C-alpha positions, 0 to 999 in steps of 0.5 A: 500499500505504501508503495502505491502512495509512493508511486502516486505521488511521483506520478503527480510530482512528474506532472506537475514538472511537465506541466510547468516545462510545457508551458514554456516551450517554444516552436519555430513558425515558417510563414511562407508569403509574396515578397511585397507582403514580408514586412506586414507579415512579420510585423503581424507576426510580432505582436504575438509575441515573437521576439526574433525573426528571420526572412529569407528571399527567393523564387518559387518554382512552380510551373506558370500553369500551376501558378496561374492555377492556384492564383499566384501572381508572381513567383518572389517569394518571402519565408519568415523564420519566427521563434514563438511560444506554444502558448500563442501558436493557436491564435497567430495560425488562426489569424494568419488563416485568416489573413491568407484569405482576406488579403489581396496578394496575401495568400501564404503558407504557415506551419510550426516546428518545435525547438526540442532545446535551447541552451541558457537560461537567458537565451530563453528568457530573450527567445521566449520574449520574458523581458523580466528575466532577460539578464539574471540567468 
């Protein structure tokens, strides 16, 4: 009976630790949009707590027939890589989906990739937009 209580306490403690850790997870948000709309989308994503973003410019490689069928006018693209807290992901993806549907020439693709690990408390605090803790660790 004592072993069962100890096991339950251990399991409860692990669940508590796991829930604290999962609240602080970060993800990479990858957003591909028309190059002309890159600044708009970077500002928009930043409003969801993205503290660091990179943008890469390139050209699409789809044949003109496919681009015309999809309603894409040009092949110049911007790939925006943003670091964002896991708790902001559902809201930002939902809002981006709405922007992709409603903005003229604002179509795009957005998805996330989990970040497995980060070295250093200060780096984590910066990336997670935890300004009150930056420089304390």
